MARLO-434540 format. One record per residue (C-alpha): residue number from 1; residue in three letters; x, y, z. Coordinates in Angstrom, 2 decimals. Layout:
N
(r NUM, ALA, (X, Y, Z))
...
! end
This chain:
393
(r 1, UNK, (0.00, 0.00, 0.00))
(r 2, UNK, (1.34, 3.42, -0.93))
(r 3, UNK, (2.03, 6.09, 1.64))
(r 4, UNK, (0.80, 9.64, 1.12))
(r 5, UNK, (4.29, 10.74, 0.08))
(r 6, UNK, (4.38, 8.10, -2.67))
(r 7, UNK, (1.30, 9.45, -4.45))
(r 8, UNK, (2.51, 11.81, -7.16))
(r 9, UNK, (0.19, 14.80, -7.39))
(r 10, UNK, (2.65, 17.04, -9.21))
(r 11, UNK, (0.90, 19.14, -11.81))
(r 12, UNK, (-2.47, 17.97, -10.48))
(r 13, UNK, (-3.68, 20.00, -7.52))
(r 14, UNK, (-7.45, 19.84, -8.13))
(r 15, UNK, (-10.08, 21.42, -5.96))
(r 16, UNK, (-12.89, 18.88, -5.79))
(r 17, UNK, (-16.51, 19.42, -4.86))
(r 18, UNK, (-18.31, 16.26, -3.69))
(r 19, UNK, (-22.08, 16.84, -3.82))
(r 20, UNK, (-24.65, 14.39, -2.45))
(r 21, UNK, (-28.33, 15.15, -1.83))
(r 22, UNK, (-29.02, 12.00, 0.24))
(r 23, UNK, (-31.55, 12.49, 3.03))
(r 24, UNK, (-30.63, 9.25, 4.84))
(r 25, UNK, (-27.40, 7.69, 6.03))
(r 26, UNK, (-27.23, 5.02, 3.34))
(r 27, UNK, (-24.31, 3.32, 1.60))
(r 28, UNK, (-23.75, 6.14, -0.87))
(r 29, UNK, (-23.56, 8.66, 2.00))
(r 30, UNK, (-20.71, 6.75, 3.61))
(r 31, UNK, (-19.19, 6.30, 0.15))
(r 32, UNK, (-19.11, 10.09, -0.26))
(r 33, UNK, (-17.59, 10.60, 3.17))
(r 34, UNK, (-14.87, 8.04, 2.45))
(r 35, UNK, (-14.16, 9.91, -0.76))
(r 36, UNK, (-13.92, 13.34, 0.86))
(r 37, UNK, (-11.75, 12.12, 3.72))
(r 38, UNK, (-9.56, 9.99, 1.46))
(r 39, UNK, (-8.92, 12.88, -0.91))
(r 40, UNK, (-8.13, 15.25, 1.93))
(r 41, UNK, (-5.67, 12.72, 3.38))
(r 42, UNK, (-3.78, 13.10, 0.09))
(r 43, UNK, (-3.60, 16.87, 0.49))
(r 44, UNK, (-6.38, 17.51, -2.05))
(r 45, UNK, (-8.83, 20.30, -1.34))
(r 46, UNK, (-12.10, 18.33, -1.19))
(r 47, UNK, (-15.30, 20.06, -0.10))
(r 48, UNK, (-18.70, 18.52, 0.58))
(r 49, UNK, (-22.04, 19.98, -0.48))
(r 50, UNK, (-24.93, 18.19, 1.21))
(r 51, UNK, (-28.58, 18.50, 2.09))
(r 52, UNK, (-29.38, 20.87, 4.94))
(r 53, UNK, (-30.48, 19.37, 8.28))
(r 54, UNK, (-29.85, 15.77, 7.26))
(r 55, UNK, (-27.31, 13.08, 8.33))
(r 56, UNK, (-24.51, 14.02, 5.91))
(r 57, UNK, (-24.40, 17.51, 7.36))
(r 58, UNK, (-24.33, 16.11, 10.91))
(r 59, UNK, (-21.44, 13.81, 10.01))
(r 60, UNK, (-19.49, 16.62, 8.35))
(r 61, UNK, (-19.88, 18.82, 11.43))
(r 62, UNK, (-18.79, 16.07, 13.83))
(r 63, UNK, (-15.75, 15.20, 11.73))
(r 64, UNK, (-14.68, 18.76, 10.87))
(r 65, UNK, (-15.16, 18.23, 7.13))
(r 66, UNK, (-15.35, 21.46, 5.12))
(r 67, UNK, (-18.90, 21.58, 3.83))
(r 68, UNK, (-21.84, 23.63, 2.67))
(r 69, UNK, (-25.47, 22.65, 3.31))
(r 70, UNK, (-28.16, 23.67, 0.83))
(r 71, UNK, (-31.82, 22.80, 0.39))
(r 72, UNK, (-31.74, 20.27, -2.51))
(r 73, UNK, (-35.41, 19.29, -2.34))
(r 74, UNK, (-36.13, 15.92, -3.92))
(r 75, UNK, (-38.80, 17.40, -6.18))
(r 76, UNK, (-38.59, 20.46, -8.40))
(r 77, UNK, (-39.12, 23.71, -6.51))
(r 78, UNK, (-38.49, 26.89, -8.47))
(r 79, UNK, (-37.46, 29.19, -5.62))
(r 80, UNK, (-35.40, 26.65, -3.66))
(r 81, UNK, (-33.71, 25.33, -6.81))
(r 82, UNK, (-32.80, 28.87, -7.88))
(r 83, UNK, (-31.29, 29.59, -4.46))
(r 84, UNK, (-29.36, 26.30, -4.59))
(r 85, UNK, (-28.11, 27.17, -8.08))
(r 86, UNK, (-26.84, 30.58, -6.95))
(r 87, UNK, (-25.20, 29.11, -3.87))
(r 88, UNK, (-23.52, 26.31, -5.80))
(r 89, UNK, (-22.19, 28.73, -8.41))
(r 90, UNK, (-20.80, 30.88, -5.61))
(r 91, UNK, (-19.06, 27.87, -4.04))
(r 92, UNK, (-17.52, 26.85, -7.36))
(r 93, UNK, (-16.22, 30.39, -7.87))
(r 94, UNK, (-14.94, 30.81, -4.30))
(r 95, UNK, (-12.95, 27.56, -4.28))
(r 96, UNK, (-11.95, 27.58, -7.96))
(r 97, UNK, (-13.41, 24.08, -8.33))
(r 98, UNK, (-11.93, 21.90, -11.07))
(r 99, UNK, (-14.01, 18.73, -10.47))
(r 100, UNK, (-17.64, 18.36, -9.43))
(r 101, UNK, (-18.42, 14.80, -8.38))
(r 102, UNK, (-22.13, 14.13, -7.85))
(r 103, UNK, (-23.92, 11.03, -6.57))
(r 104, UNK, (-27.69, 11.36, -6.96))
(r 105, UNK, (-30.15, 12.62, -9.55))
(r 106, UNK, (-30.96, 15.92, -7.82))
(r 107, UNK, (-27.36, 16.96, -7.31))
(r 108, UNK, (-26.47, 15.76, -10.81))
(r 109, UNK, (-29.09, 18.01, -12.41))
(r 110, UNK, (-28.23, 20.94, -10.16))
(r 111, UNK, (-24.53, 20.63, -11.00))
(r 112, UNK, (-25.17, 20.27, -14.73))
(r 113, UNK, (-27.40, 23.33, -14.86))
(r 114, UNK, (-24.98, 25.40, -12.79))
(r 115, UNK, (-22.10, 24.53, -15.15))
(r 116, UNK, (-24.04, 25.98, -18.08))
(r 117, UNK, (-23.55, 29.43, -16.57))
(r 118, UNK, (-19.78, 29.10, -16.23))
(r 119, UNK, (-17.59, 30.05, -19.20))
(r 120, UNK, (-16.56, 26.91, -21.08))
(r 121, UNK, (-12.82, 27.51, -20.60))
(r 122, UNK, (-13.33, 27.77, -16.84))
(r 123, UNK, (-15.92, 25.02, -16.51))
(r 124, UNK, (-15.13, 22.23, -14.01))
(r 125, UNK, (-15.36, 18.60, -15.04))
(r 126, UNK, (-18.61, 16.90, -14.04))
(r 127, UNK, (-18.37, 13.30, -12.81))
(r 128, UNK, (-21.38, 11.19, -11.77))
(r 129, UNK, (-21.21, 8.05, -9.65))
(r 130, UNK, (-24.15, 5.70, -10.15))
(r 131, UNK, (-24.91, 3.75, -6.96))
(r 132, UNK, (-28.20, 1.98, -7.74))
(r 133, UNK, (-29.41, -0.73, -10.08))
(r 134, UNK, (-32.74, 0.82, -11.14))
(r 135, UNK, (-32.52, 1.60, -14.88))
(r 136, UNK, (-32.22, 5.27, -15.78))
(r 137, UNK, (-35.26, 6.53, -17.67))
(r 138, UNK, (-34.25, 7.17, -21.25))
(r 139, UNK, (-36.20, 10.35, -21.93))
(r 140, UNK, (-34.69, 13.26, -23.82))
(r 141, UNK, (-33.66, 15.16, -20.70))
(r 142, UNK, (-31.65, 12.29, -19.24))
(r 143, UNK, (-30.06, 11.68, -22.62))
(r 144, UNK, (-28.88, 15.29, -22.64))
(r 145, UNK, (-27.74, 15.08, -19.01))
(r 146, UNK, (-25.55, 12.01, -19.49))
(r 147, UNK, (-24.29, 12.64, -23.02))
(r 148, UNK, (-23.83, 16.40, -23.18))
(r 149, UNK, (-23.57, 17.63, -19.60))
(r 150, UNK, (-21.47, 14.90, -17.99))
(r 151, UNK, (-17.79, 14.21, -18.64))
(r 152, UNK, (-17.56, 10.75, -17.07))
(r 153, UNK, (-19.71, 8.22, -15.24))
(r 154, UNK, (-18.53, 5.87, -12.50))
(r 155, UNK, (-20.54, 2.84, -11.38))
(r 156, UNK, (-20.02, 1.05, -8.06))
(r 157, UNK, (-20.52, -2.37, -9.67))
(r 158, UNK, (-21.13, -3.96, -13.06))
(r 159, UNK, (-24.75, -4.41, -12.05))
(r 160, UNK, (-25.01, -0.70, -11.30))
(r 161, UNK, (-23.38, 0.09, -14.64))
(r 162, UNK, (-26.06, -1.97, -16.40))
(r 163, UNK, (-28.66, 0.53, -15.18))
(r 164, UNK, (-27.20, 2.92, -17.76))
(r 165, UNK, (-27.67, 0.58, -20.71))
(r 166, UNK, (-29.17, 2.35, -23.70))
(r 167, UNK, (-28.10, 5.84, -22.67))
(r 168, UNK, (-25.77, 7.75, -25.01))
(r 169, UNK, (-22.84, 8.08, -22.61))
(r 170, UNK, (-19.67, 9.98, -23.54))
(r 171, UNK, (-17.70, 6.82, -22.67))
(r 172, UNK, (-18.46, 3.45, -21.03))
(r 173, UNK, (-18.84, 3.81, -17.25))
(r 174, UNK, (-15.77, 3.14, -15.14))
(r 175, UNK, (-16.32, 0.45, -12.50))
(r 176, UNK, (-14.90, 1.58, -9.16))
(r 177, UNK, (-15.83, -0.61, -6.22))
(r 178, UNK, (-16.29, 1.08, -2.86))
(r 179, UNK, (-13.97, 0.70, 0.12))
(r 180, UNK, (-14.31, -0.66, 3.64))
(r 181, UNK, (-12.40, 0.60, 6.66))
(r 182, UNK, (-10.56, -2.56, 7.77))
(r 183, UNK, (-9.22, -0.78, 10.84))
(r 184, UNK, (-12.74, -0.30, 12.12))
(r 185, UNK, (-14.25, -3.53, 10.78))
(r 186, UNK, (-11.86, -6.22, 11.90))
(r 187, UNK, (-11.94, -9.70, 13.47))
(r 188, UNK, (-10.04, -8.13, 16.36))
(r 189, UNK, (-13.29, -6.41, 17.40))
(r 190, UNK, (-14.91, -9.73, 18.38))
(r 191, UNK, (-16.29, -9.33, 21.90))
(r 192, UNK, (-17.54, -11.92, 24.36))
(r 193, UNK, (-19.30, -9.12, 26.20))
(r 194, UNK, (-21.17, -8.25, 23.00))
(r 195, UNK, (-22.12, -11.89, 22.50))
(r 196, UNK, (-23.54, -12.03, 26.03))
(r 197, UNK, (-25.45, -8.82, 25.31))
(r 198, UNK, (-26.99, -10.61, 22.30))
(r 199, UNK, (-28.13, -13.52, 24.46))
(r 200, UNK, (-25.21, -15.99, 24.29))
(r 201, UNK, (-24.91, -17.30, 27.88))
(r 202, UNK, (-21.61, -17.64, 29.73))
(r 203, UNK, (-22.50, -21.28, 30.30))
(r 204, UNK, (-22.62, -21.92, 26.53))
(r 205, UNK, (-20.12, -19.49, 24.93))
(r 206, UNK, (-19.90, -21.50, 21.69))
(r 207, UNK, (-23.61, -21.14, 20.94))
(r 208, UNK, (-24.01, -19.71, 17.41))
(r 209, UNK, (-24.94, -16.06, 16.90))
(r 210, UNK, (-26.52, -15.22, 13.54))
(r 211, UNK, (-27.18, -11.62, 12.58))
(r 212, UNK, (-28.65, -9.33, 9.96))
(r 213, UNK, (-27.43, -5.74, 10.00))
(r 214, UNK, (-29.14, -3.09, 7.89))
(r 215, UNK, (-31.59, -0.22, 8.02))
(r 216, UNK, (-35.18, -1.28, 8.64))
(r 217, UNK, (-36.74, -1.40, 5.22))
(r 218, UNK, (-38.78, -4.18, 3.67))
(r 219, UNK, (-36.34, -4.51, 0.77))
(r 220, UNK, (-33.64, -5.52, 3.30))
(r 221, UNK, (-35.59, -8.71, 4.06))
(r 222, UNK, (-35.67, -8.73, 7.85))
(r 223, UNK, (-39.05, -10.51, 7.65))
(r 224, UNK, (-37.48, -13.28, 5.54))
(r 225, UNK, (-34.72, -13.69, 8.12))
(r 226, UNK, (-37.28, -14.03, 10.92))
(r 227, UNK, (-39.16, -16.70, 8.94))
(r 228, UNK, (-35.93, -18.72, 8.63))
(r 229, UNK, (-35.21, -18.85, 12.35))
(r 230, UNK, (-37.49, -21.71, 13.43))
(r 231, UNK, (-35.85, -24.14, 11.01))
(r 232, UNK, (-32.38, -23.15, 12.25))
(r 233, UNK, (-33.48, -23.63, 15.87))
(r 234, UNK, (-34.61, -27.14, 14.95))
(r 235, UNK, (-30.96, -28.07, 14.42))
(r 236, UNK, (-29.27, -25.53, 16.71))
(r 237, UNK, (-31.69, -24.92, 19.58))
(r 238, UNK, (-29.10, -22.85, 21.44))
(r 239, UNK, (-28.66, -20.37, 18.57))
(r 240, UNK, (-29.37, -16.69, 19.08))
(r 241, UNK, (-30.25, -14.10, 16.47))
(r 242, UNK, (-29.81, -10.35, 16.16))
(r 243, UNK, (-31.47, -7.78, 13.91))
(r 244, UNK, (-29.70, -4.43, 14.12))
(r 245, UNK, (-30.19, -1.26, 12.16))
(r 246, UNK, (-31.64, 2.19, 12.13))
(r 247, UNK, (-35.40, 2.37, 12.11))
(r 248, UNK, (-38.34, 3.79, 14.00))
(r 249, UNK, (-40.38, 1.83, 16.54))
(r 250, UNK, (-43.13, 1.79, 13.93))
(r 251, UNK, (-40.88, -0.25, 11.64))
(r 252, UNK, (-39.83, -2.65, 14.40))
(r 253, UNK, (-43.37, -3.45, 15.55))
(r 254, UNK, (-44.35, -5.60, 12.51))
(r 255, UNK, (-41.11, -7.58, 12.87))
(r 256, UNK, (-41.75, -8.18, 16.56))
(r 257, UNK, (-45.30, -9.27, 15.74))
(r 258, UNK, (-44.03, -11.68, 13.09))
(r 259, UNK, (-41.41, -13.12, 15.46))
(r 260, UNK, (-44.09, -13.75, 18.08))
(r 261, UNK, (-46.36, -15.40, 15.51))
(r 262, UNK, (-43.50, -17.71, 14.48))
(r 263, UNK, (-42.67, -18.52, 18.11))
(r 264, UNK, (-39.09, -17.22, 17.87))
(r 265, UNK, (-39.33, -13.82, 19.56))
(r 266, UNK, (-37.44, -14.92, 22.67))
(r 267, UNK, (-34.42, -15.90, 20.54))
(r 268, UNK, (-33.98, -12.50, 18.83))
(r 269, UNK, (-32.13, -9.42, 20.07))
(r 270, UNK, (-33.17, -6.11, 18.46))
(r 271, UNK, (-30.81, -3.35, 19.65))
(r 272, UNK, (-31.76, -0.85, 16.95))
(r 273, UNK, (-29.02, 1.52, 15.79))
(r 274, UNK, (-25.62, 0.82, 17.37))
(r 275, UNK, (-22.60, 3.15, 17.46))
(r 276, UNK, (-20.33, 0.13, 18.03))
(r 277, UNK, (-21.74, -1.91, 15.17))
(r 278, UNK, (-18.24, -3.15, 14.29))
(r 279, UNK, (-18.16, -5.12, 17.59))
(r 280, UNK, (-21.49, -6.75, 16.83))
(r 281, UNK, (-20.46, -7.74, 13.31))
(r 282, UNK, (-17.16, -9.25, 14.43))
(r 283, UNK, (-18.99, -11.19, 17.18))
(r 284, UNK, (-21.31, -13.00, 14.75))
(r 285, UNK, (-20.85, -16.60, 13.63))
(r 286, UNK, (-22.83, -15.97, 10.43))
(r 287, UNK, (-23.65, -12.64, 8.79))
(r 288, UNK, (-26.87, -12.60, 6.74))
(r 289, UNK, (-27.92, -10.32, 3.89))
(r 290, UNK, (-31.55, -11.09, 3.02))
(r 291, UNK, (-32.15, -8.19, 0.63))
(r 292, UNK, (-34.89, -8.61, -1.96))
(r 293, UNK, (-33.38, -6.18, -4.45))
(r 294, UNK, (-31.29, -3.03, -4.87))
(r 295, UNK, (-27.73, -3.33, -3.42))
(r 296, UNK, (-25.80, -1.65, -6.22))
(r 297, UNK, (-22.97, -2.04, -3.77))
(r 298, UNK, (-23.43, -3.68, -0.38))
(r 299, UNK, (-21.64, -1.87, 2.43))
(r 300, UNK, (-22.60, -4.52, 4.99))
(r 301, UNK, (-21.24, -7.29, 2.74))
(r 302, UNK, (-17.84, -5.58, 2.71))
(r 303, UNK, (-18.00, -5.06, 6.48))
(r 304, UNK, (-18.73, -8.77, 6.99))
(r 305, UNK, (-15.80, -9.60, 4.70))
(r 306, UNK, (-13.42, -7.31, 6.61))
(r 307, UNK, (-14.60, -8.79, 9.92))
(r 308, UNK, (-13.81, -12.32, 8.71))
(r 309, UNK, (-17.18, -13.93, 9.32))
(r 310, UNK, (-19.12, -16.37, 7.09))
(r 311, UNK, (-21.66, -14.69, 4.81))
(r 312, UNK, (-25.03, -15.85, 3.52))
(r 313, UNK, (-26.36, -13.32, 1.02))
(r 314, UNK, (-29.07, -13.06, -1.57))
(r 315, UNK, (-27.92, -12.91, -5.16))
(r 316, UNK, (-29.08, -9.36, -5.88))
(r 317, UNK, (-27.39, -6.22, -7.21))
(r 318, UNK, (-23.62, -6.10, -6.91))
(r 319, UNK, (-23.38, -8.71, -4.14))
(r 320, UNK, (-22.44, -11.61, -6.47))
(r 321, UNK, (-19.56, -9.48, -7.77))
(r 322, UNK, (-18.26, -8.80, -4.27))
(r 323, UNK, (-18.55, -12.48, -3.32))
(r 324, UNK, (-17.19, -13.62, -6.70))
(r 325, UNK, (-20.28, -15.63, -7.60))
(r 326, UNK, (-20.28, -17.58, -4.34))
(r 327, UNK, (-16.55, -18.25, -4.00))
(r 328, UNK, (-16.25, -15.88, -1.04))
(r 329, UNK, (-19.61, -16.47, 0.59))
(r 330, UNK, (-22.86, -18.38, 0.12))
(r 331, UNK, (-25.36, -16.96, -2.38))
(r 332, UNK, (-29.08, -17.75, -2.29))
(r 333, UNK, (-32.15, -16.59, -4.19))
(r 334, UNK, (-34.03, -13.72, -2.54))
(r 335, UNK, (-37.29, -14.22, -0.66))
(r 336, UNK, (-36.81, -17.88, 0.37))
(r 337, UNK, (-36.54, -18.40, 4.15))
(r 338, UNK, (-36.15, -22.18, 3.81))
(r 339, UNK, (-33.08, -21.78, 1.58))
(r 340, UNK, (-31.66, -19.18, 3.94))
(r 341, UNK, (-32.09, -21.50, 6.91))
(r 342, UNK, (-30.61, -24.50, 5.08))
(r 343, UNK, (-27.44, -22.61, 4.12))
(r 344, UNK, (-26.97, -21.20, 7.63))
(r 345, UNK, (-27.34, -24.73, 9.04))
(r 346, UNK, (-24.81, -26.05, 6.52))
(r 347, UNK, (-22.27, -23.39, 7.47))
(r 348, UNK, (-22.67, -24.02, 11.18))
(r 349, UNK, (-22.49, -27.80, 10.68))
(r 350, UNK, (-19.54, -27.93, 8.26))
(r 351, UNK, (-17.21, -25.12, 9.23))
(r 352, UNK, (-14.15, -26.09, 7.15))
(r 353, UNK, (-15.47, -25.16, 3.65))
(r 354, UNK, (-16.95, -21.93, 5.01))
(r 355, UNK, (-13.67, -21.01, 6.70))
(r 356, UNK, (-11.78, -21.12, 3.39))
(r 357, UNK, (-14.29, -18.72, 1.84))
(r 358, UNK, (-14.08, -16.47, 4.89))
(r 359, UNK, (-10.30, -16.22, 4.71))
(r 360, UNK, (-10.35, -15.43, 0.99))
(r 361, UNK, (-13.08, -12.82, 1.50))
(r 362, UNK, (-11.06, -11.23, 4.30))
(r 363, UNK, (-7.99, -11.12, 2.06))
(r 364, UNK, (-9.99, -9.37, -0.66))
(r 365, UNK, (-11.27, -6.81, 1.83))
(r 366, UNK, (-7.73, -5.99, 2.92))
(r 367, UNK, (-5.96, -6.10, -0.44))
(r 368, UNK, (-8.61, -4.79, -2.83))
(r 369, UNK, (-11.58, -3.21, -1.06))
(r 370, UNK, (-9.37, -0.65, 0.64))
(r 371, UNK, (-9.43, 3.13, 0.69))
(r 372, UNK, (-6.07, 3.49, -1.04))
(r 373, UNK, (-7.24, 1.65, -4.18))
(r 374, UNK, (-10.58, 3.46, -4.12))
(r 375, UNK, (-8.94, 6.89, -4.07))
(r 376, UNK, (-6.31, 5.92, -6.67))
(r 377, UNK, (-8.96, 4.81, -9.17))
(r 378, UNK, (-11.11, 7.88, -8.55))
(r 379, UNK, (-8.15, 10.21, -8.99))
(r 380, UNK, (-7.39, 8.52, -12.30))
(r 381, UNK, (-10.82, 9.63, -13.54))
(r 382, UNK, (-10.25, 13.16, -12.28))
(r 383, UNK, (-6.89, 13.33, -14.04))
(r 384, UNK, (-8.37, 12.14, -17.31))
(r 385, UNK, (-11.21, 14.62, -17.47))
(r 386, UNK, (-10.03, 17.71, -15.63))
(r 387, UNK, (-7.22, 20.16, -15.21))
(r 388, UNK, (-6.62, 22.92, -12.65))
(r 389, UNK, (-8.72, 25.76, -14.10))
(r 390, UNK, (-7.60, 29.36, -14.27))
(r 391, UNK, (-9.00, 31.76, -11.74))
(r 392, UNK, (-12.79, 31.92, -12.05))
(r 393, UNK, (-12.74, 35.67, -12.61))
! end
């Protein structure tokens, strides 16, 4: 891995604006934060523009990240959009921005329209990262946005790149996989205290702990996980289960009701959002991803890999790419609790084959899914499509 001093930035001192209009702390929000902090660790002037009064702004404040917060309403709003346009143009001028890197539709459109009012010879490069797998609508406006207003497109997986099929792109999308912080997510974080907190008794410390970590949303498949538990308990009656993730009480109540109906409620720990989630992940014996769709890139999959625990994941989005079509973890079809239970039972019963996959997945997390590679590949795009612009005025 290169040190900061080994990265040659001679002749390339860009000022980069990372803009993300996310209103939740989702994978692409952390992706953007990794990007800002990674660039700044290289001595690059990277600034965040985010949505006002939402999690990205909170994170930037807590971590002393230079940022601006603007309205960025999801829907069109003439007055708010005009104010955002004026503010963004002012930021670009003030910091002499040479690269704008956007991550969602709203910020992409806002950036593209703002660039139209900057003289061509002083216009920053516009880069878009595509995080999701939902196909882009191919109407005339999107065709203009991607072909004429965007210099380069990055996708977080091949599956995410396929969402752009049929659009007249300036060049094929670059595939740049995200990064995981292997200092934070590490097998060294395994904690017997955490396992006891999840219901593993001191009298039976080897009892299996199976967990699903992810925000509470139906597409994440927590209800499928709950339906798989009874079959697992039939073989491993001492097993305990954990469902962790951000979500309101309103979202937890249907899951609790389902667990009671299935007779497994007493075996499940539901801590909600956890600041020390890395300890929980490292303390699992099996990490489950039961998603029914989406997952352009799966942050939790990479965190499981870095924590060196066996993975059972649905074959959706970019997950098969991360797990190399099942060579680094077990892949199952989405929406089938019986299959999920059977694979968990197989892993717990026959640990040797699973351990080889776990070790190879951990190696990939350390050697490939790291911040250094992520920043290197992103900088290569910046170098290709931008140059330090002259003074704005």
